[in-house]
A tleap script that builds the chain and sets N, CA, C and O, in Angstrom:
source leaprc.protein.ff14SB
mol = sequence {
  NMET TYR GLY LYS ASN LEU LYS GLN LEU ARG
  LEU SER LYS GLY LEU THR GLN LYS GLN LEU
  ALA GLU ILE LEU ASN THR THR GLN ILE ASN
  ILE SER ARG LEU GLU LEU GLU ILE ILE ASP
  LEU SER THR ASP MET THR ILE LYS ILE CYS
  LYS TYR PHE ASP ILE SER ALA ASP TYR LEU
  LEU GLY ILE GLU CASN
}
set mol.1.N position { -68.285 166.332 -78.807 }
set mol.1.CA position { -66.916 166.865 -78.940 }
set mol.1.C position { -66.796 168.007 -80.121 }
set mol.1.O position { -65.826 167.661 -80.796 }
set mol.2.N position { -67.321 169.143 -80.636 }
set mol.2.CA position { -67.877 170.015 -81.451 }
set mol.2.C position { -67.348 170.981 -79.954 }
set mol.2.O position { -66.502 171.860 -80.115 }
set mol.3.N position { -67.701 170.818 -79.099 }
set mol.3.CA position { -67.795 171.726 -78.078 }
set mol.3.C position { -66.505 172.004 -77.408 }
set mol.3.O position { -66.229 173.090 -76.898 }
set mol.4.N position { -65.566 170.750 -77.439 }
set mol.4.CA position { -64.517 170.822 -76.883 }
set mol.4.C position { -63.323 171.567 -78.131 }
set mol.4.O position { -62.487 172.384 -77.744 }
set mol.5.N position { -63.400 171.195 -79.425 }
set mol.5.CA position { -62.672 171.693 -80.627 }
set mol.5.C position { -63.073 173.674 -80.281 }
set mol.5.O position { -62.211 174.446 -79.862 }
set mol.6.N position { -64.551 174.098 -80.596 }
set mol.6.CA position { -64.974 175.495 -80.447 }
set mol.6.C position { -63.916 176.129 -79.240 }
set mol.6.O position { -62.943 176.770 -79.635 }
set mol.7.N position { -64.091 175.971 -78.027 }
set mol.7.CA position { -63.624 176.193 -76.926 }
set mol.7.C position { -62.141 176.462 -77.605 }
set mol.7.O position { -61.731 177.619 -77.702 }
set mol.8.N position { -61.388 175.389 -78.053 }
set mol.8.CA position { -60.032 175.324 -77.899 }
set mol.8.C position { -60.043 176.430 -79.361 }
set mol.8.O position { -59.637 177.578 -79.182 }
set mol.9.N position { -60.474 176.053 -80.629 }
set mol.9.CA position { -59.865 177.459 -81.534 }
set mol.9.C position { -60.760 178.645 -81.275 }
set mol.9.O position { -60.942 179.387 -82.241 }
set mol.10.N position { -61.274 178.913 -80.281 }
set mol.10.CA position { -62.065 180.354 -79.817 }
set mol.10.C position { -60.924 180.720 -78.771 }
set mol.10.O position { -60.709 181.926 -78.651 }
set mol.11.N position { -60.168 179.860 -78.004 }
set mol.11.CA position { -59.239 180.583 -77.019 }
set mol.11.C position { -57.431 180.493 -77.793 }
set mol.11.O position { -56.519 180.992 -77.134 }
set mol.12.N position { -57.105 179.816 -79.204 }
set mol.12.CA position { -56.352 179.614 -79.856 }
set mol.12.C position { -56.180 181.319 -80.456 }
set mol.12.O position { -55.120 181.826 -80.823 }
set mol.13.N position { -57.595 182.019 -80.426 }
set mol.13.CA position { -56.960 183.530 -81.161 }
set mol.13.C position { -57.429 184.259 -80.215 }
set mol.13.O position { -57.865 185.391 -80.424 }
set mol.14.N position { -57.393 183.573 -78.786 }
set mol.14.CA position { -57.445 184.581 -78.229 }
set mol.14.C position { -59.032 185.388 -77.889 }
set mol.14.O position { -59.119 186.603 -77.712 }
set mol.15.N position { -59.690 184.856 -77.865 }
set mol.15.CA position { -60.978 186.038 -78.270 }
set mol.15.C position { -62.235 185.053 -76.638 }
set mol.15.O position { -62.087 183.882 -76.287 }
set mol.16.N position { -62.955 185.736 -76.231 }
set mol.16.CA position { -63.726 185.650 -74.990 }
set mol.16.C position { -64.793 185.220 -75.892 }
set mol.16.O position { -64.847 185.274 -77.120 }
set mol.17.N position { -65.799 184.693 -74.857 }
set mol.17.CA position { -67.181 183.970 -75.599 }
set mol.17.C position { -67.665 185.285 -76.392 }
set mol.17.O position { -67.852 185.307 -77.608 }
set mol.18.N position { -67.863 186.518 -75.411 }
set mol.18.CA position { -68.717 187.372 -76.117 }
set mol.18.C position { -68.103 188.072 -77.329 }
set mol.18.O position { -68.767 188.880 -77.978 }
set mol.19.N position { -66.871 187.774 -77.632 }
set mol.19.CA position { -66.229 188.458 -78.787 }
set mol.19.C position { -66.234 187.546 -79.929 }
set mol.19.O position { -66.346 187.976 -81.077 }
set mol.20.N position { -66.098 186.115 -79.618 }
set mol.20.CA position { -67.034 184.629 -81.306 }
set mol.20.C position { -67.986 185.619 -81.113 }
set mol.20.O position { -67.909 186.548 -81.916 }
set mol.21.N position { -69.117 185.706 -80.031 }
set mol.21.CA position { -70.459 185.900 -79.997 }
set mol.21.C position { -70.393 186.928 -81.528 }
set mol.21.O position { -70.988 186.674 -82.576 }
set mol.22.N position { -69.706 187.833 -81.320 }
set mol.22.CA position { -70.579 189.601 -81.471 }
set mol.22.C position { -69.997 188.952 -83.556 }
set mol.22.O position { -70.651 189.315 -84.533 }
set mol.23.N position { -68.823 188.095 -83.658 }
set mol.23.CA position { -68.291 187.613 -85.015 }
set mol.23.C position { -68.966 186.730 -86.022 }
set mol.23.O position { -68.955 186.598 -87.245 }
set mol.24.N position { -69.885 185.880 -84.421 }
set mol.24.CA position { -70.800 185.234 -85.459 }
set mol.24.C position { -72.254 185.427 -85.224 }
set mol.24.O position { -73.146 184.584 -85.136 }
set mol.25.N position { -72.292 186.577 -85.150 }
set mol.25.CA position { -73.767 187.219 -84.905 }
set mol.25.C position { -74.738 186.505 -83.719 }
set mol.25.O position { -75.968 186.555 -83.714 }
set mol.26.N position { -74.086 185.982 -82.945 }
set mol.26.CA position { -74.772 185.104 -81.718 }
set mol.26.C position { -74.998 185.485 -80.334 }
set mol.26.O position { -74.951 186.583 -79.781 }
set mol.27.N position { -75.145 184.820 -80.091 }
set mol.27.CA position { -75.045 185.370 -78.436 }
set mol.27.C position { -74.051 184.601 -78.076 }
set mol.27.O position { -73.672 183.620 -78.715 }
set mol.28.N position { -73.158 185.356 -76.123 }
set mol.28.CA position { -72.082 184.876 -75.503 }
set mol.28.C position { -72.679 183.498 -75.031 }
set mol.28.O position { -71.956 182.503 -74.990 }
set mol.29.N position { -74.287 183.442 -74.603 }
set mol.29.CA position { -74.788 182.189 -74.423 }
set mol.29.C position { -74.709 181.149 -74.954 }
set mol.29.O position { -74.323 180.101 -74.436 }
set mol.30.N position { -75.130 181.350 -76.253 }
set mol.30.CA position { -74.940 180.601 -77.427 }
set mol.30.C position { -73.430 179.824 -77.344 }
set mol.30.O position { -73.025 178.663 -77.288 }
set mol.31.N position { -73.033 180.765 -77.362 }
set mol.31.CA position { -70.877 180.349 -77.725 }
set mol.31.C position { -71.152 179.538 -75.782 }
set mol.31.O position { -70.356 180.402 -75.413 }
set mol.32.N position { -71.319 179.187 -75.167 }
set mol.32.CA position { -71.080 179.432 -73.943 }
set mol.32.C position { -71.891 177.442 -74.108 }
set mol.32.O position { -71.209 176.418 -74.064 }
set mol.33.N position { -73.345 177.498 -74.277 }
set mol.33.CA position { -73.820 176.332 -74.651 }
set mol.33.C position { -73.304 175.975 -75.612 }
set mol.33.O position { -74.425 175.527 -75.853 }
set mol.34.N position { -72.742 175.715 -76.412 }
set mol.34.CA position { -72.111 175.122 -77.655 }
set mol.34.C position { -71.161 174.493 -77.344 }
set mol.34.O position { -71.033 173.325 -77.713 }
set mol.35.N position { -70.066 175.250 -76.422 }
set mol.35.CA position { -69.015 174.546 -75.959 }
set mol.35.C position { -69.440 173.710 -75.517 }
set mol.35.O position { -69.327 172.612 -76.063 }
set mol.36.N position { -70.317 173.911 -73.979 }
set mol.36.CA position { -71.014 172.370 -73.381 }
set mol.36.C position { -71.954 171.612 -73.909 }
set mol.36.O position { -72.781 170.999 -73.234 }
set mol.37.N position { -71.891 171.601 -75.172 }
set mol.37.CA position { -72.828 170.747 -75.763 }
set mol.37.C position { -73.932 170.659 -75.478 }
set mol.37.O position { -74.327 169.543 -75.141 }
set mol.38.N position { -74.850 171.747 -75.493 }
set mol.38.CA position { -75.751 171.711 -74.171 }
set mol.38.C position { -77.219 172.281 -75.685 }
set mol.38.O position { -78.417 172.255 -75.400 }
set mol.39.N position { -76.787 172.657 -76.922 }
set mol.39.CA position { -77.477 172.618 -77.851 }
set mol.39.C position { -76.230 172.298 -78.823 }
set mol.39.O position { -75.028 172.086 -78.661 }
set mol.40.N position { -77.234 172.379 -80.052 }
set mol.40.CA position { -76.726 171.152 -81.198 }
set mol.40.C position { -76.011 172.353 -82.122 }
set mol.40.O position { -75.964 173.552 -81.849 }
set mol.41.N position { -75.714 171.979 -82.765 }
set mol.41.CA position { -74.803 173.308 -83.681 }
set mol.41.C position { -75.951 173.395 -85.174 }
set mol.41.O position { -76.404 172.389 -85.720 }
set mol.42.N position { -76.063 173.942 -85.342 }
set mol.42.CA position { -76.979 174.320 -86.704 }
set mol.42.C position { -75.934 174.531 -87.809 }
set mol.42.O position { -74.879 175.166 -87.797 }
set mol.43.N position { -76.612 173.724 -88.885 }
set mol.43.CA position { -75.774 174.013 -90.286 }
set mol.43.C position { -75.579 175.566 -90.671 }
set mol.43.O position { -74.938 175.769 -91.702 }
set mol.44.N position { -75.956 176.449 -90.112 }
set mol.44.CA position { -75.770 177.926 -90.450 }
set mol.44.C position { -75.084 177.917 -89.993 }
set mol.44.O position { -74.106 178.026 -90.733 }
set mol.45.N position { -74.664 177.797 -88.372 }
set mol.45.CA position { -73.468 178.159 -87.225 }
set mol.45.C position { -72.460 177.256 -87.303 }
set mol.45.O position { -71.412 177.524 -86.716 }
set mol.46.N position { -72.589 175.931 -88.093 }
set mol.46.CA position { -71.544 174.967 -88.172 }
set mol.46.C position { -70.380 175.975 -89.517 }
set mol.46.O position { -69.200 176.317 -89.435 }
set mol.47.N position { -71.691 176.215 -90.928 }
set mol.47.CA position { -70.833 177.021 -91.808 }
set mol.47.C position { -69.749 178.228 -91.145 }
set mol.47.O position { -68.560 178.042 -90.889 }
set mol.48.N position { -70.531 179.507 -90.952 }
set mol.48.CA position { -70.108 180.736 -89.578 }
set mol.48.C position { -68.959 180.271 -89.033 }
set mol.48.O position { -68.088 181.132 -89.159 }
set mol.49.N position { -68.499 179.152 -88.401 }
set mol.49.CA position { -68.081 178.970 -87.454 }
set mol.49.C position { -66.338 178.465 -88.484 }
set mol.49.O position { -65.347 179.194 -88.439 }
set mol.50.N position { -66.368 177.456 -89.097 }
set mol.50.CA position { -65.516 176.991 -90.167 }
set mol.50.C position { -65.073 178.337 -91.229 }
set mol.50.O position { -63.911 178.468 -91.614 }
set mol.51.N position { -65.834 178.996 -91.503 }
set mol.51.CA position { -65.261 180.165 -92.387 }
set mol.51.C position { -64.880 180.620 -91.446 }
set mol.51.O position { -63.703 180.619 -91.808 }
set mol.52.N position { -64.830 181.173 -90.179 }
set mol.52.CA position { -64.018 181.802 -89.424 }
set mol.52.C position { -62.579 181.375 -89.569 }
set mol.52.O position { -61.679 181.844 -90.265 }
set mol.53.N position { -62.608 180.023 -88.446 }
set mol.53.CA position { -61.581 179.053 -88.361 }
set mol.53.C position { -60.419 179.002 -89.279 }
set mol.53.O position { -59.192 178.910 -89.260 }
set mol.54.N position { -61.666 179.133 -90.291 }
set mol.54.CA position { -60.524 178.350 -91.915 }
set mol.54.C position { -60.285 176.842 -91.055 }
set mol.54.O position { -59.249 176.268 -90.719 }
set mol.55.N position { -61.767 176.487 -90.867 }
set mol.55.CA position { -61.221 174.620 -90.964 }
set mol.55.C position { -62.824 174.181 -91.678 }
set mol.55.O position { -63.716 174.918 -92.098 }
set mol.56.N position { -62.746 172.761 -91.609 }
set mol.56.CA position { -63.223 171.810 -92.026 }
set mol.56.C position { -64.163 171.275 -91.283 }
set mol.56.O position { -63.626 170.794 -90.285 }
set mol.57.N position { -65.721 171.060 -91.269 }
set mol.57.CA position { -67.232 170.481 -90.343 }
set mol.57.C position { -66.584 169.672 -90.088 }
set mol.57.O position { -66.602 169.496 -88.870 }
set mol.58.N position { -65.446 168.473 -90.998 }
set mol.58.CA position { -65.148 167.169 -90.148 }
set mol.58.C position { -64.385 167.391 -89.073 }
set mol.58.O position { -64.530 166.736 -88.041 }
set mol.59.N position { -63.322 168.520 -89.233 }
set mol.59.CA position { -62.310 168.925 -87.911 }
set mol.59.C position { -63.148 169.682 -87.125 }
set mol.59.O position { -62.908 169.128 -86.052 }
set mol.60.N position { -64.141 170.737 -86.795 }
set mol.60.CA position { -65.132 171.046 -86.183 }
set mol.60.C position { -65.898 169.017 -85.379 }
set mol.60.O position { -65.524 168.394 -84.385 }
set mol.61.N position { -66.709 168.765 -86.157 }
set mol.61.CA position { -67.414 167.992 -85.240 }
set mol.61.C position { -66.601 166.544 -85.011 }
set mol.61.O position { -67.191 165.542 -84.607 }
set mol.62.N position { -65.097 166.567 -85.339 }
set mol.62.CA position { -64.642 165.875 -84.196 }
set mol.62.C position { -64.195 164.427 -85.351 }
set mol.62.O position { -63.606 163.595 -84.661 }
set mol.63.N position { -64.299 163.993 -86.672 }
set mol.63.CA position { -64.254 163.382 -87.085 }
set mol.63.C position { -62.874 162.902 -87.978 }
set mol.63.O position { -62.602 161.802 -88.458 }
set mol.64.N position { -62.279 163.921 -87.992 }
set mol.64.CA position { -60.906 164.038 -88.627 }
set mol.64.C position { -60.234 165.010 -87.663 }
set mol.64.O position { -60.939 165.888 -87.166 }
set mol.65.N position { -58.658 164.927 -87.284 }
set mol.65.CA position { -57.912 165.761 -86.999 }
set mol.65.C position { -57.366 166.826 -87.757 }
set mol.65.O position { -56.573 167.611 -87.238 }
savepdb mol mol.pdb
quit
């Protein structure tokens, strides 16, 4: 669920995976893997994403709308 939410958030800001990767201090391949849920979110990455998009971890993880 977090992968779909991350992609939706990224697209809502008009960002490419590469641009978001630079903002979050990671690589484009990691963003791709997160969106496809090939890798799990770390606590650190969850915090970075939530702060950047001003959302709760519950929203990102699909616990609440």
